[in-house]
Each structure stands twice: as structure tokens, then as C-alpha cells.
C-alpha positions in Angstrom: 209.5 109.7 -16.8 213.2 110.7 -17.9 215.3 110.8 -14.7 216.0 114.3 -14.1 220.3 115.3 -14.7 221.0 117.2 -11.3 224.3 118.7 -9.9 225.3 115.8 -8.0 225.6 113.1 -10.9 227.7 115.6 -13.0 230.2 116.0 -9.8 230.3 112.1 -9.6 230.5 111.6 -13.4 233.5 114.6 -13.1 235.0 112.2 -10.9 233.9 108.6 -12.6 231.8 108.1 -15.4 231.2 104.3 -13.9 230.2 105.4 -10.6 227.2 107.5 -12.0 226.5 104.6 -14.2 226.1 102.1 -11.3 224.5 104.6 -9.0 221.9 104.4 -11.5 221.8 101.1 -12.7 223.6 98.7 -10.3 222.0 97.0 -7.2 222.9 99.3 -4.3 223.6 96.4 -1.8 226.5 95.6 -3.9 228.2 98.9 -2.4 230.7 99.2 -0.2 229.9 101.2 3.7 230.5 104.6 3.1 234.0 105.3 4.8 233.8 107.5 8.0 236.0 110.2 6.0 233.3 110.3 3.6 230.6 110.9 6.3 232.9 113.5 7.6 232.6 115.2 4.6 229.1 115.6 4.8 228.6 116.7 8.3 231.3 119.1 7.7 229.5 120.3 4.7 226.3 120.4 6.0 227.7 122.3 9.3 229.6 124.3 7.2 226.8 125.9 5.4 224.5 126.8 8.4 227.5 128.5 9.7 227.9 130.6 6.7 224.2 131.3 6.5 224.4 132.3 10.1 226.6 135.1 9.5 225.3 136.4 6.3 224.8 140.3 7.2 222.0 140.9 4.4 218.5 139.6 4.2 217.8 136.3 2.5 214.7 134.1 1.7 215.7 130.7 3.2 213.6 127.8 1.5 216.0 125.2 2.9 213.6 123.5 5.0 211.1 123.2 2.7 209.7 119.5 0.7 211.2 119.4 -2.6 207.4 120.3 -4.5 206.7 123.2 -1.9 210.4 124.6 -2.5 210.4 124.4 -6.3 207.0 126.3 -6.4 208.4 128.7 -3.6 211.4 129.3 -5.8 209.6 130.3 -8.8 207.5 132.8 -6.7 210.8 134.2 -5.3 212.1 134.9 -8.8 209.1 136.3 -10.0 208.8 139.1 -7.4 213.0 139.5 -7.6 214.0 138.3 -4.0 217.8 139.7 -3.5 219.1 136.8 -2.2 217.8 133.0 -2.3 219.1 130.4 0.1 218.1 126.5 -0.5 216.0 127.1 -3.8 215.1 124.5 -6.3 215.1 125.1 -10.1 213.9 123.3 -12.8 213.8 123.5 -16.8 213.2 120.1 -18.7 215.1 117.3 -17.3 217.6 119.5 -16.0 216.9 120.1 -11.9 219.2 121.9 -9.8 219.2 122.9 -5.9 221.8 125.7 -5.6 222.5 127.1 -2.3 222.1 130.5 -3.6 220.8 132.5 -6.1 221.8 136.3 -6.1 219.7 138.8 -8.4 222.1 141.3 -9.9 221.9 143.2 -13.7 218.3 142.3 -14.0 218.5 138.3 -13.2 220.2 135.8 -11.1 223.3 134.1 -10.6 223.7 131.1 -8.6 226.3 129.7 -6.3 227.3 127.1 -3.7 228.8 126.8 -0.4 232.0 124.4 -0.2 233.5 123.7 2.9 237.2 123.5 1.3 239.0 125.7 -1.4 237.3 127.5 -4.1 240.0 126.7 -6.9 242.4 123.8 -7.3 245.8 124.0 -6.2 245.5 128.1 -5.3 247.8 130.2 -2.6 245.9 132.3 -0.3 245.1 134.6 -2.5 243.7 132.4 -5.7 246.2 134.2 -8.1 247.9 130.6 -8.7 244.8 128.3 -8.5 242.6 126.8 -11.4 238.8 126.1 -11.6 237.8 122.9 -9.9 235.9 120.7 -12.9 233.2 119.0 -10.2 232.6 122.5 -9.3 232.3 124.2 -12.3 230.0 121.3 -13.9 227.4 122.0 -10.9 227.6 125.3 -11.6 227.2 124.9 -15.4 223.7 123.1 -14.6 222.4 125.8 -12.3 223.4 128.6 -14.9 221.8 126.7 -17.8 218.5 126.1 -16.2 218.5 129.8 -15.4 219.0 130.5 -19.0 216.7 128.2 -19.9 214.0 129.7 -17.6 214.8 133.2 -18.6 216.3 134.9 -15.6 219.9 134.3 -15.8 222.2 137.1 -15.4 225.5 135.8 -16.6 227.8 132.9 -16.5 229.5 134.1 -13.9 228.2 132.1 -10.8 230.4 131.6 -7.7 231.4 129.6 -5.0 231.6 130.6 -1.0 234.6 128.8 0.0 235.8 127.7 3.6 237.8 130.8 3.6 235.0 133.0 3.5 235.9 134.3 0.3 233.7 134.8 -3.0 235.2 133.0 -6.1 233.5 133.6 -9.4 233.7 131.1 -12.1 233.8 132.4 -15.3 232.2 129.3 -17.3 233.1 131.0 -20.5 236.9 130.6 -20.0 239.3 128.0 -20.0 240.2 126.2 -16.5 243.9 126.8 -17.6 246.3 127.5 -20.4 246.9 123.8 -21.9 242.8 123.2 -22.0 241.3 124.4 -24.9 237.6 124.2 -23.9 235.8 126.4 -21.7 234.2 125.7 -18.6 230.7 125.6 -20.3 232.0 123.5 -23.0 232.9 121.0 -20.4 229.7 121.1 -18.7 227.7 120.7 -21.9 229.9 117.8 -22.9 229.3 116.2 -19.0 225.9 117.1 -19.3 225.5 115.0 -22.7 227.4 112.1 -21.4 225.7 111.9 -18.0 222.1 111.9 -20.4 223.4 109.0 -22.2 223.8 107.0 -19.3 220.7 107.9 -17.7 219.3 106.6 -20.9 221.8 103.2 -20.9 222.7 104.7 -24.5 226.4 104.5 -23.5 227.5 101.8 -20.9 230.9 102.8 -19.3 233.4 100.4 -17.7 235.8 100.6 -14.5 238.7 101.9 -14.4 241.7 101.6 -11.7 242.1 105.2 -10.4 243.3 106.7 -7.2 239.8 108.0 -6.9 238.6 104.8 -6.3 240.0 104.6 -2.9 236.9 106.7 -1.3 234.1 105.4 -3.8 231.4 103.2 -2.6 231.8 100.9 -5.5 235.5 100.6 -5.0 235.5 96.6 -4.1 232.7 96.2 -7.1 234.7 97.4 -9.7 238.1 96.2 -8.2 236.7 92.8 -8.5 235.5 93.6 -12.1 238.7 94.9 -13.1 241.5 92.0 -12.1 238.3 89.4 -13.3 238.7 91.0 -16.8 242.5 91.4 -16.9 241.5 95.3 -17.4 244.3 97.3 -19.3 243.9 100.0 -16.3 245.3 97.7 -13.9 249.1 98.8 -16.0 250.3 101.7 -13.7 249.7 105.1 -15.8 247.1 103.3 -18.4 244.4 105.3 -17.4 240.8 105.4 -18.5 241.4 107.6 -21.5 244.5 105.4 -23.1 242.4 102.0 -22.1 239.5 103.6 -24.4 241.8 104.1 -27.6 243.3 101.2 -27.1 240.4 98.6 -26.1 239.7 98.2 -30.3 242.9 96.2 -30.3 244.2 95.4 -27.0 241.6 94.2 -24.0 243.7 92.2 -21.7 247.2 92.9 -19.5 247.9 89.4 -20.8 247.6 90.2 -24.5 249.2 93.3 -24.1 252.4 91.5 -22.5 252.4 89.1 -25.1 251.8 90.6 -28.3 254.0 92.2 -30.7 253.4 96.2 -31.3 255.7 96.5 -33.7 252.7 96.8 -36.2 250.9 99.5 -34.0 254.1 101.9 -34.3 255.3 104.3 -37.0 257.9 106.8 -35.9 257.4 108.2 -32.7 253.5 107.7 -33.5 251.1 104.7 -32.6 247.9 104.0 -34.5 246.3 105.1 -30.8 245.5 108.4 -30.8 247.6 110.5 -27.8 249.9 107.4 -27.3 253.1 108.1 -28.7 255.5 105.0 -29.3 257.8 105.5 -26.3 254.6 105.7 -23.8 253.7 102.7 -25.8 256.5 100.3 -25.1 256.9 101.9 -21.5 253.5 100.6 -20.6 254.0 97.2 -22.5 257.3 96.6 -20.2 254.8 97.2 -17.3 252.1 94.9 -18.3 255.0 92.1 -18.9 256.1 92.6 -15.1 252.4 92.3 -14.2 251.9 89.3 -16.4 254.8 87.6 -14.9 254.3 86.2 -11.3 258.2 85.8 -10.9 258.9 89.6 -12.1 260.9 91.7 -9.5 261.3 95.5 -9.6 264.3 97.1 -11.2 266.3 100.1 -11.8 266.2 101.5 -15.2 268.7 104.8 -14.8 270.5 105.3 -11.7 268.4 107.6 -9.3 270.0 111.0 -7.8 270.2 110.0 -4.2 272.7 111.9 -2.2 274.9 110.5 0.4 274.8 112.5 3.7 274.9 111.2 7.3 271.6 112.5 8.4 268.6 111.3 6.6 265.1 113.1 7.0 262.2 110.9 6.0 259.2 113.8 5.8 255.5 113.3 5.7 252.5 116.2 6.4 249.2 115.6 7.2 246.4 118.1 5.9 242.8 119.0 6.3 241.1 120.2 3.0 238.0 120.9 4.8 239.8 123.5 7.4 242.3 124.0 4.5 245.3 123.6 7.4 248.4 121.9 7.6 248.1 120.0 11.1 251.1 117.8 11.4 254.8 117.7 10.1 256.3 114.3 10.7 259.6 113.3 10.3 262.0 110.2 10.8 265.6 111.2 11.6 268.3 108.5 10.8 272.0 108.5 11.0 274.6 107.1 8.9 271.6 104.2 7.4 271.4 102.7 10.7 268.0 101.8 11.4 268.8 101.5 15.3 269.4 105.4 15.3 265.9 106.1 14.1 263.4 108.5 15.9 260.3 110.0 15.0 259.6 113.8 15.6 256.0 115.0 15.4 255.3 118.7 15.3 251.1 118.8 15.3 249.1 121.8 15.4 247.3 121.7 18.9 244.8 123.7 17.7 243.0 122.8 14.4 243.3 127.4 14.1 245.7 129.4 12.2 247.5 130.0 15.4 247.8 126.3 15.9 249.0 126.0 12.5 251.8 128.6 12.6 252.9 126.9 15.8 253.1 123.6 14.1 254.8 124.9 11.4 257.3 127.4 13.1 258.6 124.3 15.3 259.1 122.2 12.0 260.8 125.0 10.5 263.2 125.4 13.4 263.8 121.5 13.8 264.8 121.4 10.0 267.3 124.0 10.0 269.0 122.6 13.5 269.2 119.2 11.6 271.3 120.5 8.5 273.4 119.2 6.8 271.1 116.2 5.8 269.3 114.8 3.1 265.7 115.0 3.2 263.2 112.5 1.4 259.7 112.7 0.9 256.9 111.5 -1.5 255.1 113.4 -3.9 255.5 117.1 -4.3 252.8 117.8 -1.6 255.1 118.5 1.2 257.0 121.4 -1.1 253.5 122.6 -2.3 252.2 123.0 1.3 255.4 124.8 2.8 255.0 127.2 0.0 251.7 127.9 1.0 252.7 128.0 4.7 255.6 130.5 3.6 253.0 132.6 2.2 250.9 132.5 5.4 253.7 132.9 8.1 256.5 134.8 6.2 257.9 136.0 9.6 259.1 132.2 9.8 260.7 131.7 6.7 261.3 133.6 3.3 260.5 131.9 -0.1 264.2 131.8 -0.8 264.6 129.5 2.4 261.7 127.2 1.2 263.5 127.1 -2.3 266.7 126.3 -0.8 265.7 123.8 1.5 263.7 122.0 -1.1 267.1 122.2 -3.6 266.8 118.9 -5.5 270.5 118.4 -4.3 269.5 117.3 -0.9 265.7 117.0 -1.1 264.5 114.3 -3.1 260.7 113.9 -4.4 261.1 109.6 -4.3 257.8 109.8 -6.2 258.1 111.9 -9.3 262.1 112.2 -9.0 263.0 108.3 -8.5 259.9 105.7 -8.7 258.7 107.7 -11.8 261.8 108.3 -13.9 264.0 105.5 -12.6 262.5 102.2 -12.0 259.6 99.8 -13.1 257.8 97.9 -10.2 254.9 95.0 -10.8 252.5 96.7 -9.1 249.1 98.2 -10.0 249.9 101.5 -9.0 253.0 103.6 -7.5 251.3 105.2 -4.1 253.5 104.6 -1.1 251.5 102.2 0.7 251.3 100.0 -2.5 255.4 99.9 -3.0 256.2 99.9 0.8 253.7 97.1 0.9 255.4 95.2 -1.8 258.6 95.6 0.1 257.2 94.0 3.3 256.0 96.9 5.4 253.2 97.3 7.3 250.9 100.0 9.1 249.9 99.0 12.7 246.7 100.8 11.9 244.2 98.2 9.9 242.9 101.2 7.9 245.6 103.2 6.8 245.0 106.2 4.9 245.5 110.0 4.9 241.6 110.5 4.7 241.0 108.6 8.0 243.7 110.3 9.5 241.7 113.9 8.7 238.7 112.0 10.4 240.8 111.0 13.6 242.2 114.5 13.7 238.8 116.1 13.4 237.2 114.0 16.6 240.3 114.7 18.7 239.5 118.3 17.9 236.1 117.7 19.3 237.2 115.3 22.1 241.0 115.8 23.0 240.9 112.0 23.2 244.6 110.8 23.7 244.1 107.6 21.8 243.2 109.8 19.0 246.1 111.7 19.1 248.3 108.7 19.1 246.9 107.0 16.5 247.3 110.2 14.1 251.2 110.1 15.2 251.7 106.6 14.8 250.1 106.7 11.2 252.0 110.1 10.4 255.4 108.3 11.8 254.5 104.7 9.7 254.3 106.7 6.6 258.0 108.2 7.1 258.9 105.0 7.9 257.2 103.6 4.6 259.4 106.4 3.1 262.6 105.1 4.4 261.9 101.6 3.7 261.3 102.8 0.1 264.4 104.3 -0.2 266.5 101.4 1.2 264.3 99.1 -1.4 265.2 101.4 -4.3 268.7 101.6 -3.1 269.0 97.3 -3.5 267.5 97.1 -6.9 269.1 95.5 -9.4 269.7 97.1 -12.9 267.4 95.6 -15.9 267.6 92.1 -17.1 
């Protein structure tokens, strides 16, 4: 019997097609243990779902406790008699199997919905006006909608998410996820479904790819071993799965790429590889050369925009995506580039509530204002994005104009986008702060440092009040801030190109 396609399979496929392939066809004993953070996601998701349903004001049919076969039969009976709201149902059509959290009757049919313990849209402010649909949510909702259509009981392609803010977020599957995307969410679902069916039947064999999404995957060690053994092209920074796949017919390894003459592959601004321009190919080959040579060192391509100001602030925040709060603003302050002058100033939300978040933001804002003039350094645009969100939530603390002035590039430097990516090259597989600071000799005090682990510690601290967990959270954040300083000093010492 053909294995049915489920929503969780499509979710994993959007994250990484090779994960789905390994989940289906590889020995599960080769998996890594699940991280504490992933376990927390599962626990929080289940707890949040129960919390939401406890607060639902309208009557609903609860099938969540039924066994699979009984659940499927009872769901069909409930649909036949027109139950207004079904919780925890199970629907099937052909080899498609769905377990939507909710099915709501409207306009003579049903639409499906899921309860998510995160934000309903990607990178959205609180009013959702600037957010975009999450593709991994969209394909799940697409599967439920497809089954309802095949059953002849669909009320349209407008399923929904009930998110962590108590909002109902509609996913119009016949629209595109953004202005730069030509395909609709429904097309995305159909393409993902077709690929999942090929993977299930083994008519498509996938390959691993080095990616930031690997860190929380239970196949991480297994795939990393394969990538290094095969000298896979995705070990080159910014040469991801899509580029690798179009290059494989001519270039298979980092060493081959580094040692070849790419001139015959280039014609003006284009190359023989669809979607890869000549400048991009040349840039990627230079990075392959760095990786292929054990003696290579990082270097400056162009002079980075670094302000010369006495006081320097190295800034890092920690956020909890399940609660959608920013729970920590950390600063390491240094004077005159003298490391002995450093001091760490953390502003922690003492409660995982809007009040706790607001107070931490207020204290951080007052500190930054009192520290000016200063140069502020951070890694990626995450800090700016979150401070814009916090300004919208708590406009009495700072105005939008004040936030923009704070992040003026003349004094606020994003070391990732404005310096590392544009002005430097490194003999590393990625440009994460942990990779680069570790390359420069810095070591985190915690043995398993990650933002995901920090979230898990924060959740346990909120629940228990354990002072050891509080210290661990602050130590990790302080080390992230110091790592940013280590990187800045390392960049300042880099030579120009050989």
C-alpha cells in the first residue's frame, strides 16, 4: 500500500526535501537525539492548542481523543450532518491524509485551520500588514483544502491559522506569497505534493545541502558527514541547494570548482547555469579556492564602513518565537578599544508577559540614549527589525523616527550585511557569528551555545525561577556580544586581497 502524504511530510519537505527522504527511507537509528528546544516546541504546541480550545466560546465537536480509524469515521459523520466546528478531525482522499486542528462549516462547505504557537505570518508586525504567509504553513493548509475539495465539501481556498496572538490569519491559497513570487500558494502546494509523491515512491532521490536550517534537524550529523565526505558544493558559503543542483552536471565538488577554468562557462554577464550570473560564479569560485587551500586566510575586499567613536556598544537580543516576545537586550560596552574597560549590561524581561517585555525594552532604550555618542555593532538586521516591532507595541517609549535615528548606518553597523558579506571573504562554510568568532579563536562558555537553547532555558527559568538558568541565559548573551566585538577586531586586522 502506498504511504499516504500528510501535512507534516509537506512541512518537512519545505524545510528540506532531503529530510523527508531520510525520514522515509533511512535507518532511524542514525538520527541525532532531538534537541531540548525541539522538544519544547512540541510541548508548547500541544499546550497552546489545549489552551486555545479551552477558551473557544462557541460549541465544537471534540474528536482529538479518538483513535485514528474511529476519528476518521466520526469526522465523516460530523461533516455529513453539518457540525459547525470540528476539532481534531481526520480526513482522507486517495493517498492524501490530513488531520487539521479545526474544520469550520461556512458557505455550504468546510474550511480547515491549524492552531500554531507562533506568529501566523512571517516577519509581521502586530497588525500583520507587512507580513507574508509562511510556506510551511501554506502547504499544510493546502493539503487539507485539497482533501476537502476532492471530498466535495470545500467552502473555498481560504483556510486559516489561529496564532499565538489569538488572531485568525487567513491564507488565500490563490494569491502569491509576495510581490516577487510569481506562483500562488496553491501552486506551491501542488509542486510540493508532487515532489513528496516522488520521494515516497523513490522516483526522486534527494541530496543533503549545507544550510542554516540543519542545526535543529535530527539528521544534522548524518548529513554533515556525507557533505564533507563528498566535498559537496553547498559547503561554499551562499552556494545553496538550488545553485548546487544546476551546477552538478558540470561541477561536483569544491576541489573541482576551485581548480577549474570557469572562462568557458561564462558569456558576458551570464553563465551556462540558469539563474547564476558571471559575477556570482566568480565570487563563488573565489570562496571555493579559500576552502580548498588549508593555508588560506580571510581578507578584506573593500574598506568596511566602520565609525571611529570612543564608546562602542556590542548589541544582541534574544527572542521567544512561541510567545513572540523579545526577552533580553544585551550590551557589551567598550571604551577606546580597551577590552579591560568592557562591561556587560543585560536588560531581561523578568516575566514572559507584555509588561515584562515593555520594561526590558524601556530600560534598554534609556541605556542606549544615555550612552550616546556611541558606535553600535550587531550581527544581522534582527535587532533593528525587533526594535521596530517593539516601538509599534510600546510607542510611549520611543517614536518610530527615534528608532530609525538610532539605527543610522553612520553609527549603527550591521557587521553581517554591511561588512562581512560585502567587504570580506572567509575560509569557512558559512558566515554565522559562531562560525566566524570561533575561527578567530573565541570560545563560548556554554558547551551547547545557540539561540534555540537560550529560549529553552528562558522557558524553564520562567517556570521555575532557577537562578542558575538565569545566569546561563545572561552568560550566553554576554558571550554573543563579546563574539561580536571579537569579530569587529578581527575584521579590523584583516589584510587586503593577496
